[in-house]
C-alpha positions as CSV (number, residue, x, y, z in Angstrom):
1,X,14.4,16.5,6.3
2,X,15.6,12.7,5.6
3,X,13.9,11.9,9.0
4,X,10.4,13.8,8.1
5,X,10.3,12.5,4.4
6,X,10.8,8.9,5.6
7,X,8.0,9.4,8.1
8,X,6.0,10.6,5.6
9,X,6.9,7.9,3.2
10,X,6.0,5.2,5.5
11,X,3.2,6.8,7.0
12,X,1.5,6.9,3.6
13,X,2.4,3.4,2.9
14,X,1.0,2.0,6.1
15,X,-1.9,4.1,6.1
16,X,-2.9,3.4,2.6
17,X,-2.1,-0.4,3.0
18,X,-3.9,-0.7,6.1
19,X,-7.0,1.1,5.0
20,X,-7.4,-1.0,2.0
21,X,-6.9,-4.3,3.8
22,X,-9.4,-2.9,6.5
23,X,-12.0,-2.2,3.7
24,X,-11.3,-5.8,2.3
25,X,-11.9,-7.4,5.2
26,X,-14.8,-5.4,6.2
27,X,-16.8,-5.8,3.1
28,X,-15.4,-9.1,2.2
29,X,-13.7,-8.1,-1.0
30,X,-11.1,-10.7,-2.0
31,X,-8.7,-8.8,-4.1
32,X,-8.3,-6.4,-1.4
33,X,-8.0,-9.4,1.5
34,X,-4.7,-10.3,3.0
35,X,-5.7,-13.8,3.1
36,X,-7.1,-15.8,0.0
37,X,-7.4,-19.6,-0.4
38,X,-8.0,-21.7,-3.5
39,X,-8.7,-25.7,-3.1
40,X,-9.1,-28.2,-6.2
41,X,-10.0,-31.4,-4.7
42,X,-9.9,-33.1,-7.8
43,X,-6.6,-32.6,-8.7
44,X,-5.1,-32.2,-4.9
45,X,-4.4,-28.4,-5.6
46,X,-4.1,-26.2,-2.6
47,X,-3.1,-22.5,-2.9
48,X,-2.8,-20.1,0.1
49,X,-1.8,-16.6,-0.9
50,X,-2.7,-12.9,-0.4
51,X,-3.5,-9.9,-2.5
52,X,-0.5,-7.7,-3.5
53,X,-3.0,-4.9,-4.9
54,X,-3.2,-3.2,-1.3
55,X,0.7,-3.2,-0.9
56,X,1.3,-2.0,-4.8
57,X,-1.4,0.9,-4.3
58,X,0.6,1.7,-0.8
59,X,3.7,2.1,-2.7
60,X,2.4,4.2,-5.6
61,X,0.7,6.7,-2.7
62,X,4.3,6.5,-1.2
63,X,5.9,7.4,-4.1
64,X,3.7,10.4,-4.8
65,X,3.8,11.5,-1.4
66,X,7.5,11.8,-1.8
67,X,7.2,13.7,-4.9
68,X,5.0,16.2,-3.4
69,X,6.9,16.7,-0.1
70,X,10.2,17.2,-2.1
71,X,8.5,19.6,-4.6
72,X,7.1,21.8,-1.7
73,X,10.6,21.5,0.2
74,X,12.4,22.9,-2.6
75,X,9.6,25.7,-3.4
76,X,9.9,26.5,0.2
77,X,13.8,27.0,0.1
78,X,13.3,29.1,-3.2
79,X,14.7,26.3,-5.3
80,X,11.9,26.0,-8.0
């Protein structure tokens, strides 16, 4: 059960995060893209960061998939 549960969790995480990042790069949506740059030449400020939204969404889907899997597993063995 643990290996299958872990596989489902990581699969949901990587699939969701990868899909959102791909959509961000395909349609040039900065909030879904991994790479983000901000340059302010007047102050000499340079910020280079990536969006955390796809990773957070992936974690939410991962958590939900885990809860659904555990519910179905318990229902299958007759505990619910």
